N, C-alpha and C positions, 0 to 999 in steps of 0.2 A: 406563533409559539402555542405549545400545548402543554399539559400537565406533565407529559414524559419529558419535557425539557428541563424541568426543575432539577436543581442540584448545584454542587460546587464544582467550578471550572478552575484548573489551575493553569497559569501560563508562565512559561519559563523564557527569561530573556537570555540571549547569547552570553551575557556576562555571568549567568548563573543565578539570577535573581528570579524569585518566585512571586506570582500575584494571584491571590485567590479571588474568585468572583462567585458570588453567591446569587443564584437565579431563583426567583420565586415568581410562578405564573399563577395569576389570579384567574378563576374561572370566569368566563364571559356571562354577563347577565343577559340572557335571551329576552327577558321581559322588556329590556331596553329597545328591542327592535319592534315590539308591538305586532308581533307575526299574527297574520290573518290568512287563511286559506281562502282564495277567491275563485269561484267557479261559475260556469254558465253552462246549461244544458240547451241544446238546439238553438243556440243564438239568442237566448233569452236574457233576462235581467241578471246581472253577476249577484251571487249570493256570498257573503263574507262570514266566514266561521272563524272565532278566536280561540276554539278548544283545541287541545292537543291532538285529539283524534277526530277525524271527519269521516261519516259514512255516507256514500252517495249511491242512490239506487237509480239505475238506468234500465230502459227497455231496449231490447234489441233493436238496433238501427239508429238510437239516439247519438247526438254528436256532444262531446264534452270538451271545453277549454278550462284549463285550471292554472293558477300561478299563485305566488305569495305576493301579498300586499299590492295586488292590482299590477303585477308585473314589475315591481319596483326592486325586489330582491331575488338575486340569482339562486338556484338550488340544484342540487343533483338528486337522482332518484336510485334508490337501491330496494332490494327486496324481490317482489314478483317480477318487475321489470327494471332495467338499470339505464342509466344515462349519466354522463358526467356533468358537472357544474355548468349550468347555462343560464342565461337570462331569457330564453325563449319560453313560451307557454308549453304546458303539457297537454297534448291533444289526443283524443281518441276520436277517430271518425267512424261512424257506423259500428256502433259497440256490438260486440259479440260475447257470449258467454266465455270465450277464452280470455276476455279481459278482467274476469273476476279475479280479485286477489288483494293483497296488502301492497301498499307502496310507501316507502319511507322516504320523505322529502327532507334533505338536509342543506342548510345554509352553510356559506364558507366559514362562518363562525362556530359550526357544529351543532347548531339548534335544528331540533327535529320537529316534524309533524308527521302523524301517521294518517295514511288515507286508505280507507277500505272501500272497494268499488264492488257492487253487486250488479249483475245484468240479468233482467227477467226476460224469459221467453214470451213472445207474444202469441197467444192461442189464436189460431187461425179458424174461424168458423165457416164450416162448408155450408153453402147454401146454393147447392146446384139448381139450374133451371132446366126445365124440360126440353127447352131448345137445344140444350148441350148434347143431347142423344144424337149420336151420328150413325147412318146406316150406309153400308158400302158393299159391294161395288155398285155404282149407278151410273149407267144400266148395268143389268146383270144379264149374262148369257147362259149361265148353267142353272139359273134359279135360286143360287145360294146367297143369301143376304145376311150380313153380320150386322149386329147392332152393338155399339159401344155403349155400356151401361155401368162403367165402373164407379160413376159418382152416385149411383142409385143403388148401392148395396143395401140389403135388408128392406127393399121395396118391391112390391109386386107390380109388374108392367104388363099391361094388355095391348096387344098389336092387332089391329083390325085391317084388312084390305078390302077396298072398295074399287069398283071399275069406274070408268069415265062417266058413267050414268048414275053413280050413287048406290049401286046395288052391293049389298055386303057379299064379298066372295069367300072370305075366311076369317076366322078368329083364332088368335093364339095368346097363350099366356106365359109369360116370363115369371117363373116362380120366385118367392122371397128369396130363396137360398141361391140365387143365380151368380154366375161369374162376372168377370169384367167385361167379357164379350159373350154374346149368345147369337147362335146362327138359326135362321129359319130358311125353309126350302119352299119356293114357290115354282119349282119346276113344272109342276102340272098345270099352272096358269096358262092361258092363251097368250100369245105375243101381244104386247101392248102396254098402255101406260095406266098405272094404279095409284090410287090415293091411299096412303098409309096413315092411319089414325094411331097415336101413341099415348097411352093413358097412363099416368101414375095413380094406381088405384087408392093408395092411402091419402094422397094429397088432392084427389078429384081434380087433377090438372090434365089437359090434353092438348095435343099439338097435331097438326096434319103436314105430312110430307109427301112428296111425289117419287115414285120408283117406276122405272122402265124396264120391261121384260123383252129381250131380244132373242133371236135364235142363236 
């Protein structure tokens, strides 16, 4: 019964007698349920909140399990997302920014809890290693070599070529404002194997790689 059911109802018998029934619906005392919003993030310890509004802040990729009174009270969800009355936990796997919003949790008695979820993006710190620089094709037949340096934008890169005896053959500079790929031409080199020294100038880091020049 709800408040909309209140009123006077008249029943008529086949003999023409009338019976009046007055119906009064008392509002349910939600306090009697002792409602608590219980939730766990990433399978951690459950947190119990007895306030009417609960704010949960998640990081992208977090898992959330939520229920009322540790799963003892079924509830429906309306608002940002919806679901009918259920005894099952409300679960968010691998939280995304699309999960941000307000959720209304309602028991069968009409008692409500407001749930607000925020999901924060995790800043990805780029820390490229000089070993990540790729050069191709290897071997090269036309003398053209490409260096993939997309992770080193705004860095100056020195490229030095040595023959197998350690003699410096060529020095090249990939400037600060380089693109994601840069091409060098060693077409004038003799056929053979060369050592390539790659230097991050600002970081004072270097690495050696081998390249083969063929006809």
